[in-house]
MARFIKOL-969280 format. One record per residue (C-alpha): residue in one letter; x negated, y, z negated; residue number from 1. Coordinates in steps of 0.001 Angstrom, whole numbers, plus 500000, padded with zeros to 6 digits. Last residue first. Layout:
<atoms>
(atom 'A'; (X; Y; Z); NUM);
...
</atoms>
This chain:
<atoms>
(atom 'I'; (395631; 789164; 899337); 300);
(atom 'K'; (392678; 789886; 901653); 299);
(atom 'H'; (390282; 791121; 898992); 298);
(atom 'L'; (391450; 788202; 896903); 297);
(atom 'L'; (390268; 785733; 899535); 296);
(atom 'H'; (386832; 787225; 900226); 295);
(atom 'S'; (385973; 787827; 896575); 294);
(atom 'L'; (387325; 784391; 895746); 293);
(atom 'A'; (385006; 782674; 898239); 292);
(atom 'S'; (381936; 784740; 897343); 291);
(atom 'T'; (382355; 784068; 893629); 290);
(atom 'L'; (383104; 780385; 894209); 289);
(atom 'T'; (379739; 779927; 895865); 288);
(atom 'S'; (378918; 778307; 899221); 287);
(atom 'F'; (381220; 780504; 901271); 286);
(atom 'R'; (379738; 780629; 904785); 285);
(atom 'F'; (378701; 777001; 904613); 284);
(atom 'E'; (376243; 775692; 907178); 283);
(atom 'F'; (376521; 772289; 908857); 282);
(atom 'G'; (373214; 770917; 910119); 281);
(atom 'K'; (373739; 767168; 909869); 280);
(atom 'K'; (371713; 767235; 906651); 279);
(atom 'L'; (374329; 769580; 905210); 278);
(atom 'V'; (377034; 767034; 906078); 277);
(atom 'K'; (375286; 764326; 904047); 276);
(atom 'D'; (374219; 766534; 901160); 275);
(atom 'V'; (377833; 767404; 900372); 274);
(atom 'S'; (377929; 765722; 896941); 273);
(atom 'V'; (381133; 765498; 894903); 272);
(atom 'E'; (381821; 766085; 891217); 271);
(atom 'V'; (384751; 764095; 889918); 270);
(atom 'G'; (388231; 765003; 888717); 269);
(atom 'T'; (390811; 764773; 885968); 268);
(atom 'L'; (393531; 766913; 884392); 267);
(atom 'L'; (395076; 768502; 887475); 266);
(atom 'M'; (395434; 765497; 889784); 265);
(atom 'S'; (396226; 763296; 886749); 264);
(atom 'S'; (399290; 765495; 886179); 263);
(atom 'M'; (400944; 763675; 889105); 262);
(atom 'E'; (401573; 760709; 886803); 261);
(atom 'G'; (404196; 762668; 884868); 260);
(atom 'L'; (404560; 766301; 885856); 259);
(atom 'M'; (406264; 768041; 882955); 258);
(atom 'L'; (405512; 765574; 880146); 257);
(atom 'K'; (401993; 764942; 881429); 256);
(atom 'L'; (401383; 768676; 881695); 255);
(atom 'M'; (402498; 769131; 878097); 254);
(atom 'F'; (400318; 766250; 876908); 253);
(atom 'A'; (397258; 767843; 878528); 252);
(atom 'P'; (397661; 771021; 876521); 251);
(atom 'V'; (397535; 774276; 878544); 250);
(atom 'N'; (394342; 776006; 877415); 249);
(atom 'P'; (394774; 778911; 875030); 248);
(atom 'L'; (396449; 782134; 876194); 247);
(atom 'L'; (395071; 785618; 876871); 246);
(atom 'L'; (393117; 785145; 880090); 245);
(atom 'K'; (392217; 788641; 881217); 244);
(atom 'R'; (392975; 790162; 884621); 243);
(atom 'N'; (390881; 792024; 887189); 242);
(atom 'A'; (391918; 789629; 889997); 241);
(atom 'A'; (388307; 788523; 890542); 240);
(atom 'K'; (387945; 788053; 886798); 239);
(atom 'A'; (391122; 785982; 886578); 238);
(atom 'L'; (390020; 783801; 889489); 237);
(atom 'Q'; (386580; 783448; 887923); 236);
(atom 'N'; (388050; 782286; 884610); 235);
(atom 'T'; (390465; 779831; 886231); 234);
(atom 'L'; (387765; 778350; 888454); 233);
(atom 'E'; (385334; 778104; 885553); 232);
(atom 'Q'; (387945; 776432; 883351); 231);
(atom 'N'; (388876; 773932; 886070); 230);
(atom 'T'; (385215; 773057; 886433); 229);
(atom 'V'; (382936; 774207; 889228); 228);
(atom 'S'; (380976; 772657; 892101); 227);
(atom 'N'; (378434; 774484; 894235); 226);
(atom 'P'; (377990; 772725; 897607); 225);
(atom 'A'; (381538; 773520; 898795); 224);
(atom 'V'; (383715; 770522; 899616); 223);
(atom 'A'; (384270; 768398; 902707); 222);
(atom 'N'; (382663; 765038; 901941); 221);
(atom 'Y'; (381766; 763220; 905139); 220);
(atom 'V'; (382744; 759844; 906598); 219);
(atom 'D'; (381327; 758784; 909977); 218);
(atom 'D'; (381323; 759487; 913709); 217);
(atom 'L'; (380445; 763128; 914291); 216);
(atom 'G'; (380570; 764187; 917940); 215);
(atom 'N'; (378722; 767443; 917358); 214);
(atom 'Q'; (381321; 769852; 918734); 213);
(atom 'V'; (384256; 767948; 917247); 212);
(atom 'A'; (382721; 767524; 913781); 211);
(atom 'F'; (381579; 771164; 913779); 210);
(atom 'L'; (385125; 772302; 914615); 209);
(atom 'Y'; (386455; 770266; 911694); 208);
(atom 'M'; (383697; 771723; 909516); 207);
(atom 'N'; (384594; 775239; 910645); 206);
(atom 'C'; (388150; 774578; 909507); 205);
(atom 'L'; (386884; 773550; 906066); 204);
(atom 'D'; (384560; 776535; 905859); 203);
(atom 'N'; (387392; 778934; 906687); 202);
(atom 'I'; (389669; 777232; 904151); 201);
(atom 'H'; (387193; 777852; 901357); 200);
(atom 'I'; (386276; 774549; 899693); 199);
(atom 'W'; (386772; 773112; 896223); 198);
(atom 'P'; (385657; 770191; 894060); 197);
(atom 'M'; (387360; 770793; 890713); 196);
(atom 'P'; (385413; 769087; 887914); 195);
(atom 'Q'; (387335; 768495; 884647); 194);
(atom 'K'; (386047; 770601; 881750); 193);
(atom 'G'; (389205; 772656; 881317); 192);
(atom 'S'; (390097; 770420; 878377); 191);
(atom 'G'; (393728; 770365; 879499); 190);
(atom 'L'; (394414; 773027; 882092); 189);
(atom 'P'; (392805; 776461; 882038); 188);
(atom 'A'; (395138; 779392; 881324); 187);
(atom 'G'; (397392; 781880; 883115); 186);
(atom 'V'; (400182; 783586; 881177); 185);
(atom 'G'; (399227; 787233; 881648); 184);
(atom 'F'; (401617; 787926; 884508); 183);
(atom 'K'; (398757; 788239; 887028); 182);
(atom 'I'; (397287; 784975; 885723); 181);
(atom 'P'; (400656; 783228; 886151); 180);
(atom 'A'; (400726; 784133; 889883); 179);
(atom 'L'; (397021; 783577; 890577); 178);
(atom 'M'; (397012; 779853; 889916); 177);
(atom 'K'; (399731; 779036; 892438); 176);
(atom 'P'; (398477; 781650; 894933); 175);
(atom 'V'; (394927; 780216; 894783); 174);
(atom 'A'; (395708; 776477; 894676); 173);
(atom 'G'; (397486; 775950; 897989); 172);
(atom 'G'; (399011; 778669; 900106); 171);
(atom 'E'; (398535; 781850; 902108); 170);
(atom 'K'; (395371; 783185; 900441); 169);
(atom 'A'; (393323; 780044; 900897); 168);
(atom 'L'; (391197; 777796; 898682); 167);
(atom 'V'; (391405; 774111; 899598); 166);
(atom 'V'; (390895; 771767; 896644); 165);
(atom 'G'; (388716; 768884; 897846); 164);
(atom 'T'; (388521; 767270; 901273); 163);
(atom 'R'; (387220; 763909; 902394); 162);
(atom 'L'; (386541; 764579; 906078); 161);
(atom 'I'; (386709; 761477; 908284); 160);
(atom 'A'; (384947; 761361; 911662); 159);
(atom 'V'; (386066; 758706; 914132); 158);
(atom 'K'; (384378; 758004; 917474); 157);
(atom 'T'; (386643; 755914; 919686); 156);
(atom 'A'; (388814; 752790; 919449); 155);
(atom 'C'; (390897; 754092; 916530); 154);
(atom 'K'; (391024; 751398; 913842); 153);
(atom 'K'; (389150; 753753; 911515); 152);
(atom 'V'; (392409; 755665; 911135); 151);
(atom 'E'; (394035; 752727; 909338); 150);
(atom 'R'; (391194; 752073; 906902); 149);
(atom 'E'; (390966; 755774; 906106); 148);
(atom 'W'; (394617; 756022; 905080); 147);
(atom 'Q'; (394504; 752717; 903175); 146);
(atom 'V'; (391505; 753833; 901119); 145);
(atom 'C'; (392873; 757351; 900671); 144);
(atom 'V'; (396217; 756094; 899362); 143);
(atom 'D'; (394430; 753679; 897010); 142);
(atom 'A'; (392362; 756524; 895599); 141);
(atom 'L'; (395506; 758600; 895153); 140);
(atom 'F'; (397213; 755823; 893165); 139);
(atom 'D'; (394333; 754913; 890833); 138);
(atom 'A'; (391501; 752365; 891203); 137);
(atom 'G'; (388664; 754541; 892485); 136);
(atom 'P'; (386729; 753954; 895674); 135);
(atom 'E'; (383181; 752579; 895760); 134);
(atom 'D'; (380457; 755059; 896618); 133);
(atom 'T'; (379156; 755243; 900203); 132);
(atom 'E'; (380334; 758823; 900773); 131);
(atom 'I'; (378582; 760246; 897734); 130);
(atom 'A'; (380055; 761102; 894348); 129);
(atom 'P'; (378094; 763522; 892195); 128);
(atom 'K'; (376241; 761695; 889405); 127);
(atom 'E'; (377451; 760749; 885924); 126);
(atom 'K'; (380920; 759877; 887221); 125);
(atom 'Y'; (384158; 760946; 885543); 124);
(atom 'D'; (387112; 758693; 886295); 123);
(atom 'I'; (389903; 760042; 888486); 122);
(atom 'G'; (389219; 758112; 891659); 121);
(atom 'Y'; (386590; 758444; 894371); 120);
(atom 'Y'; (389121; 758497; 897221); 119);
(atom 'G'; (390728; 761530; 895554); 118);
(atom 'V'; (387991; 763354; 897446); 117);
(atom 'A'; (390583; 763493; 900210); 116);
(atom 'S'; (391175; 762374; 903785); 115);
(atom 'A'; (391616; 764349; 906982); 114);
(atom 'S'; (390865; 762838; 910335); 113);
(atom 'V'; (388621; 763791; 913237); 112);
(atom 'V'; (389233; 761626; 916295); 111);
(atom 'G'; (386899; 761362; 919274); 110);
(atom 'K'; (386332; 761304; 923005); 109);
(atom 'I'; (389909; 760667; 924110); 108);
(atom 'S'; (389661; 759579; 927769); 107);
(atom 'G'; (388961; 755940; 926939); 106);
(atom 'Q'; (392203; 754349; 928047); 105);
(atom 'S'; (394370; 757145; 926615); 104);
(atom 'A'; (396869; 754528; 925436); 103);
(atom 'E'; (394317; 753104; 922991); 102);
(atom 'V'; (393624; 756539; 921542); 101);
(atom 'M'; (397331; 757235; 921276); 100);
(atom 'E'; (397964; 753932; 919502); 99);
(atom 'A'; (395226; 754743; 916971); 98);
(atom 'V'; (396922; 758089; 916367); 97);
(atom 'L'; (400197; 756242; 915833); 96);
(atom 'R'; (398648; 754029; 913169); 95);
(atom 'S'; (397166; 757073; 911457); 94);
(atom 'G'; (400557; 758744; 911302); 93);
(atom 'A'; (402259; 755603; 909977); 92);
(atom 'I'; (399662; 755086; 907243); 91);
(atom 'R'; (399614; 758725; 906203); 90);
(atom 'T'; (403378; 759115; 906168); 89);
(atom 'E'; (403668; 755779; 904356); 88);
(atom 'L'; (401441; 756703; 901433); 87);
(atom 'I'; (402928; 760042; 900440); 86);
(atom 'Q'; (406456; 758797; 901209); 85);
(atom 'K'; (406068; 755734; 898976); 84);
(atom 'K'; (404706; 757919; 896209); 83);
(atom 'R'; (407740; 760170; 896550); 82);
(atom 'Q'; (410174; 757257; 896386); 81);
(atom 'T'; (408578; 755820; 893265); 80);
(atom 'T'; (408611; 759261; 891723); 79);
(atom 'W'; (405429; 761265; 891806); 78);
(atom 'R'; (406748; 764529; 890517); 77);
(atom 'G'; (407058; 767455; 892918); 76);
(atom 'E'; (404980; 768849; 895768); 75);
(atom 'A'; (401285; 768304; 895111); 74);
(atom 'V'; (400756; 765211; 897296); 73);
(atom 'N'; (401984; 766987; 900437); 72);
(atom 'A'; (403296; 764413; 902916); 71);
(atom 'G'; (400816; 763567; 905670); 70);
(atom 'A'; (399575; 764991; 908969); 69);
(atom 'L'; (396015; 766268; 909396); 68);
(atom 'H'; (394710; 764217; 912330); 67);
(atom 'I'; (392502; 766135; 914736); 66);
(atom 'I'; (392658; 764448; 918138); 65);
(atom 'Y'; (390043; 765120; 920796); 64);
(atom 'D'; (389792; 765250; 924600); 63);
(atom 'V'; (393474; 765490; 925548); 62);
(atom 'G'; (394275; 765632; 929287); 61);
(atom 'I'; (397551; 763756; 928910); 60);
(atom 'I'; (397848; 762946; 925211); 59);
(atom 'S'; (401199; 764652; 924508); 58);
(atom 'T'; (402892; 763066; 927546); 57);
(atom 'S'; (403393; 759835; 925582); 56);
(atom 'D'; (405688; 761589; 923112); 55);
(atom 'W'; (405471; 759612; 919873); 54);
(atom 'E'; (407420; 756927; 918031); 53);
(atom 'E'; (406775; 755290; 914667); 52);
(atom 'K'; (410501; 755224; 913811); 51);
(atom 'V'; (409795; 756823; 910448); 50);
(atom 'L'; (406749; 758746; 911684); 49);
(atom 'N'; (408642; 760374; 914524); 48);
(atom 'W'; (406628; 762351; 917057); 47);
(atom 'K'; (407326; 765531; 918930); 46);
(atom 'F'; (405169; 767661; 921203); 45);
(atom 'Q'; (404297; 771327; 920966); 44);
(atom 'E'; (402237; 773455; 923315); 43);
(atom 'V'; (400473; 776367; 921623); 42);
(atom 'E'; (401383; 779994; 920927); 41);
(atom 'K'; (404304; 778980; 918713); 40);
(atom 'G'; (407292; 781320; 918686); 39);
(atom 'K'; (409895; 778683; 917992); 38);
(atom 'E'; (408977; 775500; 916163); 37);
(atom 'K'; (409282; 772002; 917608); 36);
(atom 'N'; (410166; 769408; 915010); 35);
(atom 'R'; (408446; 766289; 913694); 34);
(atom 'S'; (404985; 767416; 914773); 33);
(atom 'L'; (402243; 767037; 917370); 32);
(atom 'H'; (400558; 770337; 918129); 31);
(atom 'R'; (398506; 771198; 921194); 30);
(atom 'V'; (395386; 773322; 921475); 29);
(atom 'R'; (393279; 774430; 924436); 28);
(atom 'Y'; (389767; 775187; 923285); 27);
(atom 'G'; (387861; 778413; 923948); 26);
(atom 'N'; (386354; 779089; 920536); 25);
(atom 'S'; (389069; 781590; 919565); 24);
(atom 'L'; (391669; 778920; 920347); 23);
(atom 'L'; (389903; 776453; 918060); 22);
(atom 'L'; (389749; 778929; 915178); 21);
(atom 'T'; (393405; 779942; 915494); 20);
(atom 'T'; (394507; 776300; 915561); 19);
(atom 'L'; (392320; 775527; 912558); 18);
(atom 'H'; (393989; 778209; 910485); 17);
(atom 'S'; (397447; 776874; 911341); 16);
(atom 'G'; (396410; 773256; 910805); 15);
(atom 'V'; (394908; 773967; 907400); 14);
(atom 'L'; (398087; 775529; 906022); 13);
(atom 'G'; (400517; 773326; 907922); 12);
(atom 'S'; (401860; 773825; 911459); 11);
(atom 'G'; (399234; 771593; 913058); 10);
(atom 'G'; (400267; 768475; 911183); 9);
(atom 'T'; (398871; 766362; 914005); 8);
(atom 'I'; (396469; 768386; 916134); 7);
(atom 'L'; (395756; 767673; 919815); 6);
(atom 'V'; (392532; 769266; 921069); 5);
(atom 'T'; (391954; 770119; 924725); 4);
(atom 'E'; (388615; 770918; 926357); 3);
(atom 'Q'; (387843; 773734; 928790); 2);
(atom 'M'; (385285; 772754; 931428); 1);
</atoms>
């Protein structure tokens, strides 16, 4: 019997890729978003995170919900208003997902929700972070804690994927880093030594599919098994693009002046373990940065 997956935030970078993957694996897919878009190949339903309202017909026949919705943390300075939006969109969305599960009266078999490795905070740890580690004490860590706490209220199986930097050709880190590199002004950020947990978008989407197909019910780190630093990522991106890095590292103080508190996302990081999901049987297609960038840049 064909199963149906409802995706919140389905029109975003990850949601678009995931929709294609699910359809190719025989699933019916629906999107839940603020506005209906023309030309979509899937059914669309509306919800309103401000009013905390959702279309009750959206869950009829739904087997799984994949919850991706939330304001982009990398768009603009973290003003007081922006930080409020980043947090509240995640809290409100997760609360509505829990309402949907309750309204389904047991027909929804599971929820798979996004989260982020920002849960572990910005302080360097001697060992790679594992899922049972304590959260950090900064803004993004607090967002992740509240986000996860809310989605765990869903009265069904809940899998949470703490995601790192998503590498894709259409958006995210790769195009942003590649543009200055191609013009000869790319450079590592700050010391360049900060860890950058990353994952190829195909592997991330496959992990969501894996969570659905295997009924996962826990928290899992969603990053590639071979971690790199910001300097290594920048160097390998330049090499893959056949460019040379000509400038010194971008000083940390300059990023702090330009971006304020948001600069912490770029200047700090922690290494993250994926042993838990590997032990469940998940297999990465792009386990090394070289293979990931070769695939992505070949397609750019």
